[in-house]
C-alpha positions in Angstrom: 26.4 -51.7 10.5 24.5 -52.4 13.7 20.9 -51.4 14.3 19.9 -50.4 17.8 16.3 -50.4 19.0 15.3 -47.3 20.9 12.3 -47.6 23.2 10.1 -44.5 23.0 9.9 -42.3 26.0 6.8 -43.2 28.1 6.5 -46.7 26.6 4.9 -49.1 29.0 6.4 -52.4 30.1 3.9 -55.1 29.1 4.8 -57.2 32.1 5.0 -54.6 34.9 4.0 -56.7 37.8 7.5 -56.5 39.3 7.1 -52.7 39.4 3.9 -52.8 41.4 4.3 -55.9 43.6 6.9 -54.4 46.0 4.8 -51.3 46.6 1.6 -53.3 47.4 3.6 -55.8 49.5 4.8 -52.8 51.5 1.2 -51.6 51.8 0.2 -55.1 53.1 2.9 -55.1 55.7 2.0 -51.6 56.8 -1.6 -52.6 57.5 -1.0 -56.2 58.6 -1.2 -55.1 62.3 -4.4 -53.3 61.5 -6.0 -56.4 60.0 -4.8 -58.5 63.0 -6.4 -56.0 65.4 -9.6 -56.1 63.4 -9.7 -59.9 63.4 -9.2 -60.0 67.2 -11.7 -57.2 68.1 -13.9 -55.5 65.6 -14.7 -58.4 63.3 -15.9 -60.5 66.2 -18.8 -58.1 66.6 -21.9 -59.0 64.5 -22.1 -55.3 63.3 -18.7 -55.6 61.5 -18.5 -59.3 60.8 -18.6 -58.5 57.1 -15.2 -56.9 57.2 -13.1 -59.9 56.1 -15.4 -60.5 53.2 -15.1 -56.8 52.1 -11.3 -57.2 52.2 -11.4 -60.4 50.1 -13.8 -58.8 47.6 -11.5 -55.7 47.2 -8.6 -58.0 46.5 -10.6 -59.9 43.9 -11.7 -56.6 42.3 -8.1 -55.4 42.1 -7.1 -58.7 40.5 -10.1 -58.4 38.1 -9.1 -54.9 37.0 -5.4 -55.7 36.6 -5.3 -56.2 32.8 -6.8 -52.7 32.4 -4.9 -51.2 35.3 -1.5 -52.2 33.9 -2.0 -50.2 30.8 -2.1 -47.0 32.8 1.2 -47.5 34.5 3.8 -44.8 33.9 1.4 -41.9 33.8 2.1 -40.5 37.2 0.4 -37.6 39.0 3.2 -36.9 41.5 1.9 -33.8 43.3 -1.7 -34.8 43.9 -0.6 -38.4 44.5 2.1 -37.5 47.0 -0.3 -35.2 48.9 -3.0 -37.8 49.2 -0.5 -40.5 50.1 1.0 -38.3 52.9 -2.5 -37.5 54.2 -3.2 -41.3 54.4 0.0 -41.9 56.3 -0.8 -39.2 58.7 -4.2 -40.7 59.4 -2.6 -44.1 59.8 0.0 -42.8 62.3 -2.7 -40.9 64.3 -5.1 -43.8 64.3 -2.4 -46.3 65.2 -0.8 -44.2 68.0 -4.1 -43.1 69.5 -5.9 -46.4 69.2 -8.5 -45.0 66.9 -9.4 -48.1 64.8 -11.8 -46.1 62.6 -9.0 -43.7 61.5 -6.4 -46.4 61.3 -8.6 -48.6 59.0 -9.9 -45.7 57.0 -6.3 -44.6 56.2 -6.2 -47.5 53.7 -8.3 -45.5 51.3 -6.1 -42.3 50.9 -2.9 -44.5 51.0 -4.1 -46.7 48.1 -5.6 -43.6 46.4 -2.2 -41.8 46.6 -0.3 -44.9 45.5 -2.5 -45.2 42.5 -2.0 -41.6 41.5 1.7 -41.9 41.9 1.8 -45.0 39.8 -0.8 -44.3 37.1 -2.2 -40.8 37.5 -5.9 -40.2 37.2 -6.4 -42.8 34.5 -5.5 -45.5 37.0 -7.9 -44.0 39.6 -10.7 -44.1 36.9 -10.0 -47.9 36.6 -9.8 -48.6 40.3 -12.4 -46.2 41.6 -14.9 -48.9 42.7 -12.5 -51.1 44.7 -11.2 -47.9 46.4 -14.8 -46.8 47.2 -15.8 -50.3 48.4 -13.1 -50.2 51.1 -15.4 -47.7 52.9 -17.5 -50.7 54.0 -14.5 -52.1 55.8 -14.3 -49.0 58.1 -16.1 -49.6 61.4 -19.0 -47.4 62.0 -18.5 -44.8 64.8 -20.2 -45.5 68.1 -22.2 -42.3 68.0 -23.6 -43.2 64.6 -24.6 -46.7 65.7 -26.2 -45.4 68.9 -28.1 -42.6 67.0 -29.5 -45.0 64.4 -30.1 -48.2 66.4 -32.7 -46.8 68.8 -35.1 -45.4 66.2 -34.7 -48.5 64.0 -35.6 -50.8 66.9 -38.7 -48.8 67.6 -39.8 -48.9 63.9 -39.1 -52.6 63.6 -41.0 -53.5 66.7 -43.9 -51.2 65.7 -44.3 -52.8 62.3 -44.1 -56.3 63.6 -46.8 -55.6 66.2 -49.0 -54.0 63.6 -48.7 -56.9 61.1 -49.1 -59.7 63.6 -52.0 -58.0 65.4 -53.7 -57.5 62.0 -53.5 -61.3 61.6 -55.3 -61.8 64.9 -52.3 -62.7 67.1 -52.4 -61.7 70.8 -49.5 -59.3 70.6 -48.8 -55.9 72.2 -45.8 -53.7 72.5 -44.1 -51.6 75.2 -41.3 -49.6 73.8 -39.1 -52.2 72.0 -40.5 -55.1 74.0 -43.0 -57.4 72.3 -45.5 -59.3 74.4 -47.2 -62.3 72.7 -49.0 -65.0 74.7 -46.9 -65.9 77.7 -43.7 -64.5 76.2 -41.8 -61.2 76.2 -39.3 -60.6 73.5 -36.9 -57.7 73.5 -35.9 -56.3 70.1 -32.2 -56.0 70.8 -29.6 -53.8 69.0 -28.7 -56.7 66.7 -32.4 -56.8 65.6 -32.5 -53.2 64.6 -31.5 -53.9 61.0 -28.5 -51.5 60.9 -26.1 -54.4 60.3 -28.1 -55.7 57.4 -28.5 -52.2 55.9 -24.8 -51.7 56.0 -24.0 -55.1 54.6 -26.7 -55.1 51.9 -25.6 -51.7 50.8 -22.2 -53.2 50.1 -23.6 -56.2 48.3 -26.0 -54.1 46.3 -23.3 -51.7 45.1 -21.1 -54.7 44.2 -24.0 -56.3 42.3 -24.6 -53.1 40.3 -20.9 -52.7 39.5 -20.7 -56.3 38.2 -24.0 -55.9 36.2 -22.8 -52.5 34.7 -26.3 -51.4 33.7 -26.4 -48.8 31.0 -29.6 -47.2 32.4 -28.8 -44.7 35.1 -32.4 -44.8 36.2 -32.4 -48.5 36.8 -29.2 -48.2 38.8 -30.7 -45.4 40.8 -33.9 -47.3 41.5 -31.9 -50.4 42.8 -29.7 -48.2 45.0 -32.8 -46.4 46.4 -34.4 -49.8 47.2 -31.5 -51.2 49.2 -32.4 -49.6 52.6 -36.2 -50.3 52.4 -35.4 -53.9 51.4 -33.0 -54.3 54.3 -35.6 -52.9 56.7 -38.3 -55.2 55.3 -36.0 -58.3 55.5 -35.3 -57.5 59.2 -39.0 -57.1 59.9 -39.6 -60.6 58.4 -36.7 -61.9 60.5 -38.2 -60.6 63.7 -41.7 -61.8 62.8 -40.4 -65.3 62.2 -38.6 -65.3 65.6 -41.8 -64.1 67.3 -43.9 -66.7 65.6 -41.5 -69.5 66.3 -41.3 -68.5 70.0 -45.1 -68.2 70.3 -45.9 -71.6 68.6 -42.9 -73.7 69.5 -41.6 -72.2 72.7 -38.7 -70.2 74.0 -36.0 -72.8 73.3 -37.0 -73.0 69.6 -36.8 -69.2 69.4 -33.3 -69.1 70.9 -32.2 -71.9 68.6 -33.4 -70.1 65.5 -32.0 -66.8 66.7 -28.4 -68.2 66.3 -29.0 -68.7 62.5 -31.4 -65.8 61.9 -28.5 -63.5 60.8 -27.7 -65.7 57.9 -31.3 -66.1 56.9 -31.7 -62.3 57.1 -29.0 -61.7 54.5 -30.5 -64.5 52.3 -34.0 -62.9 52.5 -32.6 -59.4 51.8 -30.6 -60.5 48.8 -33.5 -62.5 47.3 -35.7 -59.4 47.7 -33.1 -57.2 46.1 -32.6 -59.6 43.1 -36.4 -59.9 42.9 -36.9 -56.2 42.7 -34.2 -55.9 40.0 -36.0 -58.7 38.0 -39.2 -56.7 38.2 -37.4 -53.7 36.7 -35.9 -55.7 33.8 -38.9 -55.6 31.4 -39.0 -51.8 31.7 -35.3 -51.4 30.7 -35.0 -53.9 27.8 -33.4 -52.2 24.8 -35.9 -51.7 22.0 -34.0 -53.8 19.6 -34.3 -56.8 22.0 -38.1 -56.4 22.5 -40.3 -58.6 20.5 
C-alpha cells in the first residue's frame, strides 16, 4: 500500500522567491528607463539629489521585510489589485509618452501597490505599507509647489538671520532676500530656502520613527511635528554660518564653505532631530523601567 502526501489547498511554499523574482525583475526593467532619466536630469539638481538614496532605502526595506512578506504569499486580492495595477500602468504610459517625469516616477507606487495586492492581498500591503509610502519621497516636487514655497521660505530665513545677527551687534541689514553685512552683499538663493532640507529631513525622520517603532503615538506625533521646524532652524544656522564666515574671512572663504554647506545642513538637522527625540525619552519611559 502506498501513501501519498496531499498538500492542503492554500498552503504556502516556504521558499517562494522564484515566484516573486520574475515579477519584480519585470518591474525593474519597466522602470529602468525612468531611473536612467532621473540620474541624467532630476537627480543632478540639489533639490532632488536624495532620490538615489530613497531608492536604495526602499530596496533595503523590502529586503528587511521579506521574511514576513513571504508568509502572506498566496492570499491574492485580484480585483482591487488588478485595478490599482492598471491605474499605475496608465500613469506610467502617460508620464512616459508625455515627458511628465512626476507622473512617470509616481507610477511606481500604484504599480507596486497593485502587484502586492495581486500576490498577497491586503495582508501583504500591511507588511509593506512603509516602503510603498516612502517611495513618495522619490517623486520630484512639481515646479509650482517649489516656486510657491521657496519665495516665502527665503524671506523668513533672511529675516531671522538678520534679526539674530543684529541682536548680537553685527552691522547687518536686509533688503528683500539680500543680506548686507559690512562690505558684502549676500543673496539668499533658492537653494538656501530650506525646502530641500525639509523634504529630505521629512524622509529621514519618518524612516527613523519606523525603525524605532515607538509604542507611544504621542511621542511619534511630537517627533513628526518637530521635523519641519528643525529643518528650518538648521537652515537658518547654515545661512548664519555662511554670513559670518564671509564677514570675518572674506568672500573666497564664504564661497568655499558654500560648496560643503549642504552636507553640514543635513548633519545639523539630524543632530537636532535626534537631540529632540532624546529630550522626549524621559517622559515616555515605561513605568516598570523607571527607578
